[in-house]
N, C-alpha and C positions, 0 to 999 in steps of 0.2 A: 439596685443601682441601674440607672438608665443607661442604655448602650451608648447614647450620644455623649453623656458625661464622661464615659470611658474613652471614646474615640476622639473627642474634641482636642485634647492636648496633642495626640498623635498627628491629627490632621494639621494643626497649627505648626508643629515642627516640620512636617513634610512640606507644607506650602512655603514656609520661611526658607527652608533649604533649597527649594526649587527656585525661589526668587534670587537667592544668592548665587546659585549655579548659573542661572540665566544671565545675571549681570557679569559674572566672570567670563562666560563664553562671549558675550557681546563685546566686552572690553578687549578680549584676546583677538577677536576678529577685526576690531576697529584698529588695533595697533599693528597688525601684520603688514598692511600696505606701507605704513610709515617706515618700517624697518627696511623695506626693499629699496626705498628711495635713497639716492646717494646724498650724503651731506653736502650742503652748498655753503660757500663762503659768502657772507653778506656783502663783502666788498667786491665780489666777482663781477657784479653788474656794472661796476664803474670801469672795468678793464675789457669788457667784451665789446668788440666792434659790431654794431648793428647797421644794416642797410636801412636807410630811412627814405 
């Protein structure tokens, strides 16, 4: 049995797991700043006095 035929499934599983982990980390980092922002009311802009 060739060593590559034995290692290929393992390498595929590891690379697939790495891709999934990278996507989860990216998604978590992308959503953190959104959580820190205060929720805004869509109608609040109508009632805010702005100097023009």
